[in-house]
N, C-alpha and C positions, 0 to 999 in steps of 0.2 A: 489172813483171809481163809475162810473155811473151805472145805471141800465142796460144800453146796453152792457157795457163791462163785467159785471158779467154774463149776459145771454150768451154772446158770449163765455166767458171762459168755462161755463158749457157745452155748445154745442160742443165746441172743445174738451174738456176732454171726453165727451161721445163718440165722434168719435174715439178718440185714444183708449179708452177702448175697444169698440166693434171691431175695426180693429185689435188691438193687440190680443184679445182673438181669433178672427177668424183665424188669421195668425198662432198663436200657435197651435190651434186645428188642422188646416189643415196640418201643418208640423208633429206634433206628430201622427196624424192619418195615414199619409203616411209612417211613420217609423214603424207603427204597435205597438205602445206603449199601453199596457194594455187595459183598457176599452174604451179609445179614438178610438181604431180601430173599435169599433162597432157603433160609431156615424154616422148617416146617412148624406149624402152630403147635404141634404136640410137644416140641421141645420147650416152648414157652410155658405151656400148661404144666409140664413136668417140673420146671424150675419154680413156678408158683406153688405147686403142690408140695415140693420140698420145703419151701419157705413156710407154708402153713403148718406142716408137720413139726418143723423146728420151733415155731412160735408156740404151738400147743405143748410140746415137750418142755420148753422153758417155763411156761406157766404152771404146768403140772408139777415139775420139779421144785419150783419155788413154793408152791402152796401145799402139795400133798405128800410127795415122796420124801422119805427119810431113810435112805439106804446107805 
């Protein structure tokens, strides 16, 4: 496995983790479940933003970067 595919796998996994957490928190917050109801919306936007950044980095690394 090359260095590029390892990095791309890590970036893709990071995207999935942040997106999954953001989605779960958003749904559970909407249902009013426990302490998640008190989480500010900015935290959810931050998690979604991080997921988007990792998705862009994974795409760019796969197609353009050769470092």
